[in-house]
Legacy VTK file of the C-alpha trace (Angstrom):
# vtk DataFile Version 3.0
C-alpha trace
ASCII
DATASET POLYDATA
POINTS 166 float
19.131 -52.670 -9.870
18.333 -49.246 -11.365
18.873 -46.216 -9.166
16.762 -43.099 -9.122
18.627 -40.243 -10.696
18.513 -36.822 -9.125
17.108 -34.068 -11.285
20.084 -32.008 -12.371
18.339 -30.024 -15.080
17.265 -26.582 -13.865
13.544 -25.862 -14.018
12.460 -23.756 -16.936
9.251 -21.996 -17.707
8.830 -20.492 -14.243
7.113 -17.158 -14.767
8.744 -14.347 -12.823
6.588 -11.647 -14.390
2.923 -11.490 -13.480
0.407 -13.021 -15.903
-1.821 -10.023 -15.159
-0.804 -6.470 -16.113
-2.047 -3.418 -14.184
-2.682 -0.382 -16.380
-4.296 2.042 -13.907
-4.197 2.272 -10.140
-5.424 5.370 -8.283
-7.168 6.415 -5.105
-9.859 9.095 -5.357
-12.535 10.616 -3.154
-16.186 10.180 -4.080
-18.434 12.823 -2.527
-22.139 12.291 -1.964
-23.785 15.236 -3.743
-27.120 14.542 -2.012
-25.646 15.785 1.251
-25.161 19.528 1.095
-22.760 21.483 3.343
-25.737 23.089 5.133
-26.426 19.725 6.794
-22.859 19.191 7.931
-19.518 18.227 6.520
-19.302 16.516 3.141
-19.062 12.767 3.368
-16.412 11.254 1.130
-15.694 7.654 0.298
-12.232 6.449 -0.679
-12.279 4.658 -4.007
-9.559 2.525 -5.555
-9.727 2.583 -9.342
-7.972 -0.475 -10.759
-7.676 -1.553 -14.387
-5.892 -4.766 -15.351
-5.592 -7.307 -18.160
-5.005 -11.068 -18.026
-2.125 -11.913 -20.394
-2.214 -15.683 -19.790
-4.039 -18.104 -22.129
-6.079 -19.530 -19.236
-9.011 -17.746 -17.629
-8.045 -16.149 -14.305
-10.601 -16.549 -11.493
-8.897 -14.673 -8.682
-6.277 -11.890 -8.715
-4.700 -10.494 -5.540
-3.038 -7.071 -5.544
-0.777 -5.328 -3.032
-1.904 -1.694 -2.979
0.675 0.787 -1.639
-0.624 4.265 -0.827
0.621 6.827 1.690
3.120 4.327 3.114
0.498 1.671 3.870
-0.052 -1.651 2.101
-3.494 -3.181 1.606
-4.253 -6.504 -0.064
-7.199 -6.459 -2.472
-8.552 -9.631 -4.095
-10.753 -9.483 -7.190
-12.775 -12.581 -8.078
-14.515 -13.335 -11.354
-13.751 -14.834 -14.775
-11.037 -12.776 -16.442
-10.316 -13.927 -20.014
-7.090 -13.284 -21.890
-6.886 -9.757 -23.267
-10.077 -8.516 -21.610
-9.613 -5.110 -19.975
-11.036 -5.293 -16.450
-12.004 -1.997 -14.799
-13.145 -2.182 -11.184
-13.667 0.316 -8.397
-13.291 -0.733 -4.786
-14.823 1.556 -2.185
-14.004 2.563 1.389
-10.703 0.720 1.544
-8.276 3.228 2.919
-9.811 5.082 5.843
-7.877 8.329 6.231
-5.871 8.249 3.027
-5.698 11.267 0.800
-6.497 10.894 -2.843
-3.784 10.493 -5.435
-1.463 7.961 -6.908
-1.129 4.474 -5.616
1.086 1.584 -6.611
-0.561 -1.736 -7.387
1.430 -4.937 -7.712
0.021 -8.336 -8.641
0.974 -10.812 -5.899
-1.107 -13.892 -6.782
-3.296 -15.225 -9.598
-5.511 -18.333 -9.557
-6.615 -19.802 -12.892
-9.738 -21.773 -13.823
-7.567 -24.803 -14.704
-6.287 -24.939 -11.092
-2.873 -23.378 -11.666
-1.697 -20.665 -9.317
0.947 -17.992 -9.874
2.569 -16.245 -6.913
4.934 -13.304 -7.156
8.524 -14.162 -6.277
9.739 -12.671 -3.029
12.465 -10.143 -3.751
13.722 -9.205 -0.334
17.213 -8.389 -1.624
15.945 -5.694 -4.012
13.263 -4.300 -1.720
14.106 -0.938 -0.219
14.495 -0.832 3.551
11.757 1.557 4.664
12.365 1.080 8.357
12.890 4.319 10.260
16.400 4.363 11.736
16.698 7.423 13.985
20.136 8.914 14.652
20.435 9.651 18.372
24.058 10.777 18.197
23.056 14.464 18.387
20.037 14.053 20.687
19.676 16.160 23.807
20.119 14.577 27.212
17.127 14.506 29.566
18.608 17.383 31.595
19.203 19.495 28.459
15.661 18.823 27.289
14.175 19.789 30.686
16.145 23.055 30.692
15.054 23.825 27.127
11.392 23.268 28.012
11.708 25.404 31.136
13.358 28.211 29.116
10.514 28.042 26.595
7.887 28.179 29.360
9.662 31.165 30.933
9.740 32.904 27.544
6.011 32.335 26.905
4.915 33.042 30.504
7.536 35.246 32.143
7.693 34.986 35.914
5.824 37.706 37.784
8.182 40.163 39.451
6.838 41.874 42.563
8.248 44.420 44.916
9.565 47.880 44.561
8.114 50.822 46.083
LINES 1 167
166 0 1 2 3 4 5 6 7 8 9 10 11 12 13 14 15 16 17 18 19 20 21 22 23 24 25 26 27 28 29 30 31 32 33 34 35 36 37 38 39 40 41 42 43 44 45 46 47 48 49 50 51 52 53 54 55 56 57 58 59 60 61 62 63 64 65 66 67 68 69 70 71 72 73 74 75 76 77 78 79 80 81 82 83 84 85 86 87 88 89 90 91 92 93 94 95 96 97 98 99 100 101 102 103 104 105 106 107 108 109 110 111 112 113 114 115 116 117 118 119 120 121 122 123 124 125 126 127 128 129 130 131 132 133 134 135 136 137 138 139 140 141 142 143 144 145 146 147 148 149 150 151 152 153 154 155 156 157 158 159 160 161 162 163 164 165
């Protein structure tokens, strides 16, 4: 009776690099010139400028990006029919609330193709920088020291009134 053999050959052809390449990624402010300062503050809209190219032979129908800007990550999904080699330039508006304008980092995290295939970015937790804030309390003031420091500051700003004399 034949037995099922376990697959011992490692898988090949698994793409670790994204089949979509990002060429520009920036956040800018768009000001409405119809509203002049005499009517109040300028109104600005945050715009994400994103340019990318599909490098796969199949048509991509959905591309998801992780946008990192000012320490915050936002997922943006672009849908359409993106052929191989076509340069796609899109602007996404009002995405970032209080962000300032400037550079952003855009990484492709998922691509869906018209033929049904899907590419997902490999998770690289080992190489990802730890951005967690780790405060060092070894030199922190005690509660009593902090209270005395605040009281000294208050006394310096508002010296106590001295009365008497004659």
